[in-house]
C-alpha positions in Angstrom: -11.5 6.1 -37.4 -8.8 4.2 -39.7 -8.9 5.3 -43.7 -6.3 4.1 -46.5 -3.7 7.0 -47.3 -1.3 7.0 -50.0 2.0 8.8 -49.7 5.0 9.8 -51.5 8.3 10.8 -50.5 11.3 12.2 -52.5 14.7 13.0 -51.3 18.4 12.4 -51.8 20.9 10.8 -49.9 24.4 11.1 -48.4 26.1 11.3 -51.6 23.0 13.7 -53.5 21.5 10.3 -54.5 17.4 11.1 -54.8 15.7 8.5 -54.0 11.7 8.0 -54.2 9.4 6.2 -52.2 5.3 5.6 -52.4 2.7 3.2 -50.9 -0.4 3.1 -48.9 -1.3 2.8 -45.8 -4.2 2.0 -43.1 -4.7 4.4 -39.9 -5.9 7.1 -38.7 -5.3 10.8 -40.2 -2.6 11.6 -37.3 -0.5 9.2 -37.5 -0.3 8.9 -41.5 3.1 10.7 -41.6 4.7 8.9 -38.2 3.4 5.2 -41.1 4.8 7.1 -43.8 7.9 7.8 -43.1 8.2 4.2 -41.5 7.6 2.3 -45.0 9.6 4.9 -46.5 12.7 4.1 -43.9 12.1 0.6 -44.7 12.0 0.5 -48.4 15.3 2.2 -48.3 17.0 0.3 -46.0 16.0 -2.9 -47.7 16.1 -1.4 -51.2 13.1 -1.3 -52.6 13.3 2.5 -52.7 13.6 4.1 -56.4 17.1 5.4 -56.9 17.7 8.1 -59.3 20.6 6.8 -60.7 19.6 2.9 -61.6 22.5 0.8 -59.7 23.6 3.4 -57.9 22.4 2.9 -53.6 21.1 5.6 -51.5 23.4 5.7 -48.3 22.5 7.7 -45.5 21.7 10.2 -43.2 18.7 11.0 -45.7 18.0 14.5 -46.4 13.5 14.6 -47.0 12.9 16.6 -49.6 8.6 16.8 -50.3 6.1 14.3 -48.7 2.7 13.7 -50.1 0.0 12.0 -48.8 -4.0 11.6 -49.4 -6.4 9.9 -48.2 -7.7 7.1 -50.8 -11.8 7.4 -51.8 -13.1 4.6 -50.5 
């Protein structure tokens, strides 16, 4: 059954700059990780991620340090 999930991903880029992404996805439980990673990649490559140093981008390769995925109450 498809359910809403909220995710946050934190990590750093090639030069040590940190990033944070977050969002909501609706999917089957077993697909939540992949959906969160796809949205994280989109945010990183389209400049929508939050970076630790304002005005400084975050180039890959990316090292993911923390992932939280939680079901949103309906």
